[in-house]
C-alpha positions as CSV (number, residue, x, y, z in Angstrom):
1,M,146.4,181.3,273.5
2,A,143.6,179.7,271.7
3,M,143.1,176.1,270.6
4,G,144.7,175.5,267.3
5,D,147.5,178.0,267.9
6,W,151.0,177.0,266.8
7,H,153.5,176.7,269.7
8,V,157.2,176.5,269.9
9,E,158.2,175.6,273.4
10,T,161.5,174.6,275.1
11,G,161.9,172.6,278.3
12,I,162.8,169.1,279.7
13,L,161.0,166.1,278.2
14,Q,159.8,163.8,281.0
15,P,157.2,161.1,281.6
16,G,153.8,162.6,281.9
17,R,150.3,161.6,283.2
18,W,149.4,159.8,279.9
19,G,152.7,159.7,278.1
20,Y,155.1,162.6,277.9
21,S,155.2,166.1,279.2
22,L,157.4,169.2,278.8
23,A,158.5,170.9,282.0
24,M,159.0,174.6,281.2
25,D,161.7,176.8,282.7
26,G,159.1,179.1,284.1
27,G,157.4,176.3,286.0
28,G,154.6,175.3,283.7
29,V,154.0,171.9,282.2
30,W,152.6,171.0,278.8
31,Q,151.3,167.5,278.2
32,L,152.4,166.2,274.8
33,Y,150.7,164.1,272.2
34,L,153.7,162.4,270.6
35,T,153.6,159.8,267.9
36,L,157.2,160.1,266.9
37,W,159.2,156.9,267.3
38,R,162.4,158.6,268.4
39,R,160.9,160.3,271.5
40,K,162.6,158.1,274.1
41,R,166.1,159.3,273.0
42,Y,165.1,162.8,274.2
43,L,163.7,161.7,277.6
44,G,165.3,163.8,280.4
45,R,166.9,166.1,277.9
46,R,166.3,169.8,277.1
47,V,164.2,169.8,273.9
48,T,162.2,172.2,271.7
49,V,158.8,171.0,270.5
50,E,156.6,172.5,267.8
51,G,153.0,171.8,267.4
52,Y,149.4,172.9,267.7
53,R,147.6,173.4,271.0
54,S,144.8,170.8,271.0
55,G,143.6,171.0,274.7
56,F,143.9,173.0,277.8
57,D,147.5,171.9,278.5
58,L,148.0,169.7,275.5
59,I,150.3,170.2,272.4
60,D,149.9,167.9,269.4
61,V,153.6,167.7,268.6
62,H,154.7,167.9,264.9
63,H,158.4,168.2,265.5
64,I,160.8,167.6,268.4
65,R,164.5,168.4,268.5
66,S,167.3,168.9,271.0
67,S,167.2,172.5,272.1
68,D,170.8,173.0,270.8
69,E,169.9,171.9,267.2
70,P,169.1,174.7,264.7
71,R,165.5,175.0,263.5
72,R,164.7,173.5,260.2
């Protein structure tokens, strides 16, 4: 997975080191760069995030939704 690759990942949204993170089912954790104003409503819930990888473990999130919502 290279920098700039598009990712669609599902996990639990939780507080992270510098904001928010996504705890993956398989045990990994992505740090998330979120500028979306509704992010707190998803805290502690299972979500799907879509965005570009912009660092070693960082995703620049372009869209976030509850994991049971259909993809737009």
